[in-house]
N, C-alpha and C positions, 0 to 999 in steps of 0.2 A: 924955899926952893922947891918943895914938892909940887907946887902949883904949876911950875914951868913944864913939868913932865906929864901933865894931864892931857888927855886926848882932846883934839879940837874938832871932832866929828860933830856936824850940825844935825841934830835929830829932827829939826823942823823941815828938812827937805822932803818933798813928796816921794813916796815909794811907789814903785810899779805894782799894779795889782797882780794877784796870783793868776796863773794861767787859766784856772777854772773860771775865775771871775771874768776874764777877758772873753772866754768862749761863751759864757752866759750872756754877757753884754752884747756880743756880736750876734748871737742867736736871737736875742730880743729885738735888736735893731732890724735884722733881716725879716723877722716875723712881722714887725710893724710896717716895714716897707712893702712886703708882699700883700698885707691886708689893705694898705692904701691903694696899691695898684689894682687889686681886685675890686675894691669899692669904686674907684674911678671908672674902671671898665664896665662894671655893673650899671652904674648910673648913666654912662655914655650910651649904653645899648638902648635906653628908653627913648631919647629924642632922635637918634640917628635915623630910624625909619621915617619919621616925619620930615627930616631934612631931605632924605632920598626922594620921597613922594613930592615934596615941594620942588626939587630940582627937575623931576620928570614933568610936572605940570607947567613949569615956567619955560621949558624948552632948553634948559642947560645941557641936556643930554645931546642935543644936536650940535652945540658949539664946543662942548668939552666932555666927550663921552668917557674919557679916562678918569675925569673927576668923579663922575657918578659911579664908575666901576670901583674906584678907590674908596668911595663912601660905603659901598656894599661890602668890600673886603674888610674895611675898618669895622663895620658893624658885626661881621662874622667873627673877627678876632676879639672884639670886645665881649661878645657873647660867650666865646670859648674861655676867655680869661676870667670873666666875672661870674661865671655860672656857679662857682663854689662860695661866693660871697653871700652872707646873710646879714641884712640890716639889723636883726635883733641882737647880734653878738656885740 
């Protein structure tokens, strides 16, 4: 009869991580995402001037001047975002 009074709690259920662990994980994910965005911006800054010059030489600026302005703005944004990225890290 004592077996019927035993607890039926299943200890195999996953437990929620501690608050510190969640914060550490969130911080790690945020840092990884920020590094990826900075890396993409850094590497995009390299070919964008070539694309801009190519669009100027082919006459795209006459047919789609906002496109060329957008490319210049994108290049400036990529340079600002990616300037802290270091490929050695």
